[in-house]
N, C-alpha and C positions, 0 to 999 in steps of 0.2 A: 504494499500499499505506500502511496506517495501522501505527503503532507503538504497542504497549501496553508500558508500562514500570512498575516499581516498585521500591521500596526498602524492606524491611522491617527495623525495629530492635526489639530487645528493650528495652521500657521499664523493666524492673527493673534492669538493669545497663548500659544504653547500648550493648551489642554488636550485632553485626549478627544477624538472625534469618533463617536460611537451612535449605535442605535439606529443605523440605516441598512437598507437592504444590500446585499452583494450576491451576485450569481457567478457560477463558473459554467461555461459553454464550451463544448468542444466544437470548433466551428468547421473542422474538417469533416465530421460526421454530422454536423447540424443537430446536435443533442445537448439538452441542458443536464449538467452533471449535478449541481445543487443550486439551491436558492436558500439563503440564510440571512442573517443580520449580524452586523459587526456589534460585539457586546458593548455595554456601556462605557468601558475602558479603551474602546477603539482596537480591540483585539479579534482576530479570526484564526482558528486552528481548526481545519477539516481534513480528515482522512480521505483518500480519493482511491477508488479501485480502478487502476489503469490497465487490468489484464486484457481488456478488449480494445485497447487503443494500440496505435503504431507509434514508434518512436518520431516519426515525422508529423504526427498530428499537431495542429496548431490550436490553442485555446484562448479564450478571452475571459478575464476577470473583471467584472463590471461593478463598480462602486456607484450606487445611486446617491450621489452626494447632494443632490438638490433638496432632497428630503431632509438631509441634516441642517443645510443652511435655512430652509424654511421653518425648521423648529426652533431656530435662533432668532427668527423674526426678519430674516433676509429674503429677499425675493428678487426676480428678474428685473423688476422696476427699481431695485437697489443695487443695480449692475452685477447681480448674481447670475453670470450667464453659464457658468460650467455645471450643468446638471448631472452629468455622469462622467466618471473617469474609467477609461477602458484600457486594461493591459493585455497586450497580445504576445503569446510566447508559447514556447513548446516545453515538453517534459519528457526528454529522452530516457532519463532514469526513472523506471516505474516504482523505485523504493527511496526516491530522494525527499528531501524536504525543501520546498519552494517558498522562500519568505520574501515578500514584496511588500515593504513599508511604504506609506505614502503621506506626504505633508500636503495639507489642503489649504487653500484660501478660496475665497468666492470666484476669483478669477484666473487662478493658476494652480498648479500642483507640481510636485517634484517626487519622483519615485526612484528607487534603486532596489536591486535584488542581490540576495546572497547566492553564492555559489552552491549547487546541489551537494548535499552531504552524502 
């Protein structure tokens, strides 16, 4: 089993950004693997069975950040224009941990990823 993990932070004030939906989709096979939510501390850790995938499959991890900003009273009329953050990647090692933290702000984001273990 692979592990998908993330930590989302509010880049405006340095707090944890959590409580919003996140989805993992295998875009090669056009199938949703999971839909869940970031916890209140902005953490995600999910085991993923990749036994039916190929090492070349491409995936999208979709953070529905508009829900988060709206919960803080921000909206598109407040210049909040990024409603989703989409990370596209592959998972060639079916037993690795794929960690992708994200720093969010209403109009930008920054990501990085760790090397699979």
